[in-house]
C-alpha positions as CSV (number, residue, x, y, z in Angstrom):
1,M,78.6,34.9,-68.0
2,R,80.5,33.7,-64.9
3,R,78.7,33.3,-61.6
4,P,80.4,34.5,-58.4
5,L,81.7,31.9,-56.1
6,R,79.5,31.3,-53.1
7,T,81.1,28.2,-51.7
8,P,81.1,27.8,-47.9
9,V,84.9,28.6,-48.0
10,C,84.2,32.0,-49.7
11,V,81.5,32.8,-47.2
12,F,83.7,31.8,-44.3
13,L,86.6,34.0,-45.5
14,G,84.3,36.9,-46.0
15,V,82.9,36.6,-42.5
16,V,86.4,36.2,-41.0
17,T,87.6,39.3,-42.9
18,L,84.7,41.4,-41.7
19,G,85.2,40.1,-38.2
20,L,88.9,41.1,-38.3
21,I,88.0,44.6,-39.6
22,G,85.4,44.9,-36.8
23,C,87.9,43.8,-34.2
24,A,90.5,46.3,-35.4
25,E,88.0,49.1,-35.2
26,Q,87.0,48.1,-31.7
27,E,90.7,48.0,-30.6
28,E,91.2,51.5,-31.9
29,L,88.2,52.7,-30.0
30,T,89.2,51.1,-26.7
31,A,92.7,52.5,-27.2
32,E,91.2,56.0,-27.2
33,H,90.2,55.8,-23.5
34,P,90.7,53.0,-21.1
35,G,87.1,53.3,-19.8
36,L,85.4,53.1,-23.1
37,E,85.1,49.3,-23.3
38,I,83.5,48.9,-19.8
39,Y,81.3,51.9,-20.5
40,T,80.1,50.4,-23.8
41,K,79.4,46.9,-22.3
42,Y,77.9,47.9,-19.0
43,C,77.1,51.6,-18.6
44,A,75.8,52.8,-22.0
45,S,72.5,51.0,-21.9
46,C,71.4,53.3,-19.0
47,H,73.6,56.4,-19.4
48,N,73.0,56.9,-23.1
49,A,69.2,57.1,-22.6
50,G,69.0,58.3,-19.0
51,V,67.2,55.2,-17.8
52,A,66.1,55.4,-14.1
53,D,67.4,58.9,-13.8
54,A,70.9,57.9,-14.8
55,P,72.8,61.1,-15.8
56,K,73.2,61.0,-19.6
57,L,76.7,60.8,-21.1
58,G,77.9,64.3,-21.9
59,E,75.1,66.2,-20.1
60,A,77.0,68.5,-17.7
61,D,73.9,69.7,-15.9
62,Q,72.9,66.1,-15.0
63,W,76.4,65.4,-13.7
64,E,77.0,68.6,-11.8
65,S,75.7,67.5,-8.3
66,R,77.4,64.2,-8.6
67,I,80.7,65.8,-9.6
68,E,80.6,68.1,-6.6
69,K,80.7,65.0,-4.4
70,G,84.0,64.0,-5.9
71,R,85.4,61.2,-7.9
72,E,85.8,58.9,-4.9
73,A,82.2,59.3,-4.1
74,L,81.2,58.5,-7.7
75,L,83.4,55.3,-7.5
76,Q,81.9,54.2,-4.2
77,T,78.3,54.7,-5.4
78,T,79.2,52.8,-8.5
79,I,80.5,49.9,-6.4
80,D,77.6,49.9,-3.9
81,G,74.9,50.9,-6.4
82,I,72.0,53.3,-5.8
83,P,68.7,51.5,-5.3
84,P,66.5,51.2,-7.2
85,G,68.1,52.4,-10.4
86,M,71.9,51.9,-10.3
87,P,72.8,48.2,-9.7
88,K,76.0,47.3,-7.8
89,K,79.0,47.7,-10.0
90,G,76.7,48.6,-12.9
91,L,76.2,44.8,-13.2
92,C,79.8,44.3,-14.0
93,M,80.6,41.9,-11.2
94,S,83.9,40.9,-12.7
95,C,85.1,44.6,-13.0
96,T,87.9,45.7,-10.8
97,E,87.7,49.1,-9.0
98,E,90.2,50.4,-11.5
99,Q,88.0,49.4,-14.5
100,L,85.0,51.0,-12.9
101,A,87.1,54.2,-12.2
102,D,88.2,54.2,-15.8
103,A,84.5,54.0,-16.9
104,I,83.7,56.9,-14.6
105,D,86.6,58.9,-16.0
106,Y,85.3,58.2,-19.5
107,M,81.9,59.6,-18.6
108,L,83.5,62.6,-16.9
109,A,85.7,63.2,-19.9
110,A,82.6,63.2,-22.2
111,I,81.2,66.3,-20.4
112,D,81.9,69.4,-22.4
113,R,82.9,71.9,-19.7
């Protein structure tokens, strides 16, 4: 009976292969919407669970009053933050206004209207 190869090279190749598969899947996801990557990295931790009264992703009733103020107001409050819950720029200090706007657009697109 032959034993499978478990040399460091085989393990390394397996990890690299899985990593490449994971990267390809991530690229496909981010290609779906330009705001998905920023949302996933910086916004999801609060907006998926509704932490500190953050409106949950896809919950139209929680977004309604914010949407009424307009997209520019959403962007400005994202940039400035809303103490004590929403930190400035959602803690993405390296994000451009365009990236933050894309993340907002992603969240708005998730609302089933």
